[in-house]
C-alpha distance (Angstrom), angle and dihedral (degrees) to the residues before:
residue distance angle dihedral
X1 . . .
X2 3.81 . .
X3 3.80 90.9 .
X4 3.78 90.7 49.9
X5 3.82 89.7 52.1
X6 3.83 90.6 49.1
X7 3.79 90.8 51.5
X8 3.79 90.6 48.0
X9 3.82 89.3 55.6
X10 3.80 97.3 40.4
X11 3.78 105.2 47.9
X12 3.84 95.2 57.3
X13 3.81 86.4 51.9
X14 3.79 89.5 54.0
X15 3.78 89.1 52.8
X16 3.79 89.1 47.2
X17 3.80 90.5 62.0
X18 3.81 87.1 70.0
X19 3.83 96.0 48.7
X20 3.77 120.2 124.9
X21 3.81 92.3 -130.8
X22 3.80 111.8 79.6
X23 3.82 91.4 -150.3
X24 3.81 89.0 59.7
X25 3.79 90.4 49.5
X26 3.80 89.9 48.9
X27 3.80 92.0 53.3
X28 3.79 90.5 46.5
X29 3.81 92.2 53.7
X30 3.81 89.5 47.1
X31 3.79 90.8 52.2
X32 3.79 92.6 49.8
X33 3.79 90.9 51.0
X34 3.77 94.0 44.4
X35 3.80 90.7 55.8
X36 3.82 103.0 28.6
X37 3.78 116.5 -157.6
X38 3.84 120.6 -179.8
X39 3.80 90.0 -143.8
X40 3.80 89.3 71.8
X41 3.81 100.0 48.8
X42 3.79 93.7 97.6
X43 3.80 91.3 49.4
X44 3.80 92.1 51.1
X45 3.80 91.4 50.2
X46 3.79 91.2 45.8
X47 3.79 90.4 53.1
X48 3.81 92.0 49.5
X49 3.80 88.5 63.3
X50 3.80 94.7 59.3
X51 3.82 107.1 22.9
X52 3.83 107.9 120.9
X53 3.83 99.2 -165.4
X54 3.80 117.3 82.0
X55 3.86 96.0 -149.4
X56 3.79 89.6 53.4
X57 3.80 92.4 47.8
X58 3.78 89.0 50.9
X59 3.80 90.3 51.4
X60 3.80 90.7 48.6
X61 3.80 88.7 54.2
X62 3.79 90.2 49.5
X63 3.81 90.0 50.1
X64 3.80 90.1 52.9
X65 3.81 91.8 50.3
X66 3.79 87.6 58.0
X67 3.80 90.6 65.0
X68 3.82 125.5 77.3
X69 3.81 111.7 -77.4
X70 3.80 88.8 -138.1
X71 3.81 87.3 67.5
X72 3.81 102.6 34.5
X73 3.81 101.2 42.7
X74 3.83 97.6 61.5
X75 3.81 91.0 48.6
X76 3.81 92.2 47.4
X77 3.81 91.7 47.8
X78 3.78 87.7 55.8
X79 3.81 89.9 49.1
X80 3.81 94.4 55.8
X81 3.81 86.1 67.3
X82 3.83 91.6 58.6
X83 3.79 119.4 126.0
X84 3.81 88.5 -132.7
X85 3.80 114.8 88.4
X86 3.81 96.8 -146.9
X87 3.79 90.8 51.2
X88 3.81 90.4 53.6
X89 3.79 94.0 43.9
X90 3.79 96.5 48.2
X91 3.79 93.5 43.7
X92 3.81 89.4 53.0
X93 3.80 91.0 47.8
X94 3.79 90.8 51.4
X95 3.80 92.1 48.6
X96 3.80 89.0 53.6
X97 3.80 89.9 54.1
X98 3.81 92.5 48.1
X99 3.81 90.8 47.7
X100 3.81 96.5 -159.9
X101 3.80 108.3 155.9
X102 3.77 91.6 -152.8
X103 3.82 84.2 82.7
X104 3.82 93.0 60.6
X105 3.85 96.5 97.4
X106 3.81 88.1 60.2
X107 3.82 91.7 62.8
X108 3.77 95.7 89.1
X109 3.78 131.2 178.7
X110 3.80 87.2 -109.1
X111 3.82 90.4 61.1
X112 3.80 93.7 44.0
X113 3.81 88.2 53.2
X114 3.81 96.7 35.5
X115 3.79 114.2 155.0
X116 3.80 89.9 -130.6
X117 3.80 109.3 82.4
X118 3.80 96.1 -146.3
X119 3.79 92.1 50.5
X120 3.79 91.4 49.2
X121 3.81 92.7 48.2
X122 3.81 91.0 49.2
X123 3.78 90.3 48.4
X124 3.82 91.8 51.6
X125 3.80 92.7 51.3
X126 3.79 92.7 45.0
X127 3.79 93.8 47.0
X128 3.80 92.0 55.4
X129 3.81 90.2 53.1
X130 3.81 96.8 46.2
X131 3.80 106.2 32.7
X132 3.82 115.3 118.4
X133 3.80 114.5 -131.3
X134 3.78 92.6 -109.4
X135 3.80 93.0 56.7
X136 3.81 97.2 49.6
X137 3.85 96.4 96.8
X138 3.80 91.4 52.3
X139 3.80 90.9 47.7
X140 3.80 91.0 50.8
X141 3.80 90.1 51.9
X142 3.80 92.1 52.8
X143 3.81 94.4 44.7
X144 3.80 89.7 50.7
X145 3.80 89.3 63.0
X146 3.81 87.2 65.9
X147 3.80 96.3 56.2
X148 3.80 110.5 125.8
X149 3.79 93.4 22.4
X150 3.79 119.8 142.8
X151 3.79 128.4 -29.0
X152 3.77 135.9 -41.7
X153 3.82 96.1 -65.7
X154 3.79 91.5 53.2
X155 3.80 90.8 47.2
X156 3.79 91.1 50.4
X157 3.81 93.4 48.4
X158 3.79 93.0 49.9
X159 3.80 93.8 43.9
X160 3.80 91.3 51.2
X161 3.78 90.9 49.8
X162 3.80 92.2 49.8
X163 3.80 94.4 44.6
X164 3.81 89.8 50.8
X165 3.81 87.7 62.4
X166 3.80 90.8 60.8
X167 3.79 134.6 -143.4
X168 3.80 92.5 -21.2
X169 3.82 86.4 85.4
X170 3.82 94.8 62.7
X171 3.85 99.4 90.2
X172 3.80 90.3 47.6
X173 3.80 91.6 49.8
X174 3.80 91.9 48.6
X175 3.79 89.7 53.3
X176 3.79 91.4 48.4
X177 3.81 90.6 51.9
X178 3.82 87.6 71.8
X179 3.81 95.7 46.6
X180 3.83 115.0 131.6
X181 3.81 90.2 -125.3
X182 3.82 110.0 84.3
X183 3.82 91.2 -152.4
X184 3.79 91.0 56.8
X185 3.81 90.8 47.7
X186 3.80 92.6 48.8
X187 3.80 93.0 47.4
X188 3.80 92.0 48.6
X189 3.80 91.3 50.0
X190 3.81 91.9 48.1
X191 3.79 91.1 49.3
X192 3.80 91.6 49.5
X193 3.81 90.0 51.2
X194 3.80 89.6 51.3
X195 3.80 90.3 49.4
X196 3.80 91.3 52.9
X197 3.80 93.8 43.6
X198 3.83 112.9 23.8
X199 3.82 90.2 -179.1
X200 3.78 92.4 60.2
X201 3.77 114.8 105.8
X202 3.80 114.4 -108.6
X203 3.80 91.5 -137.7
X204 3.80 90.1 57.8
X205 3.80 91.6 44.7
X206 3.80 91.5 52.5
X207 3.81 94.6 48.3
X208 3.79 91.6 46.0
X209 3.81 90.5 48.4
X210 3.80 91.5 50.7
X211 3.80 89.6 50.6
X212 3.80 90.9 52.2
X213 3.80 91.9 49.5
X214 3.80 92.2 46.7
X215 3.80 88.5 55.0
X216 3.80 90.3 51.0
X217 3.79 97.1 -106.6
X218 3.78 130.7 134.4
X219 3.79 98.8 -145.5
X220 3.79 94.3 -114.7
X221 3.75 111.6 128.9
X222 3.82 91.4 10.5
C-alpha cells in the first residue's frame, strides 16, 4: 500500500517536469527530491539537458543529490560525454555538488578546454572539487592553457578555480606573466593578485593587470 501511495505521488511529479509553467516544473523537481526514488534518476538527468530555467535546473541537481551517489554518478559520468552542451554542463555541475571523487577520471582535458564556455566553466569548478592531490599539478597545467579566454566572467571563473588550488599555481602564473599574448599575461597577473589578496575585487585585479601589461610590466614585484 505504501509503495502504491509513493507511486501515486511520484508519477504526477514526473509529468510535471514537462509542464509549460516553470513554477510547476520547479515543484515537480522538489517533489522528486523530497521523496527520492532511483527509478527516476534517468528522467531527472534527461530533464537537466533540456530545462531552460536556471532555478529549475538547480532544483533538478538538488533532487539528484538526494539519491545514492553509487547510482547517480555513473549516469552523470555518461552524460558528460553527451553531444549537447547543456547536458554536459549540468551533469558536471551536479557532479561538483555530489563531490564523489570516483567521477574524477571523467573530467578530461577535452571538457576543461570545451569550446562551449558554460561547459568549460562547469568543468573547471568540478575539477577543483574532485581532483586528487597527486593530480593537482597536471590540472593546473591544463587550466593555464585557458588563461585569457573569453570575457570577464570567464576570467573570473578560471581565476577562482586556480586560486582554489592554492600556492601550487604560483610557478605556472609566473610563467604565464611572460606569455607573448597580452591577454594571457593580464589574466595571469590578475589571478596572482587574487591569490595574494582573496578579498580584492576581480574587476579591480583585471583592470590593474591590464594597466601593468600596457606599461610593459609582468606584474612581478608590483
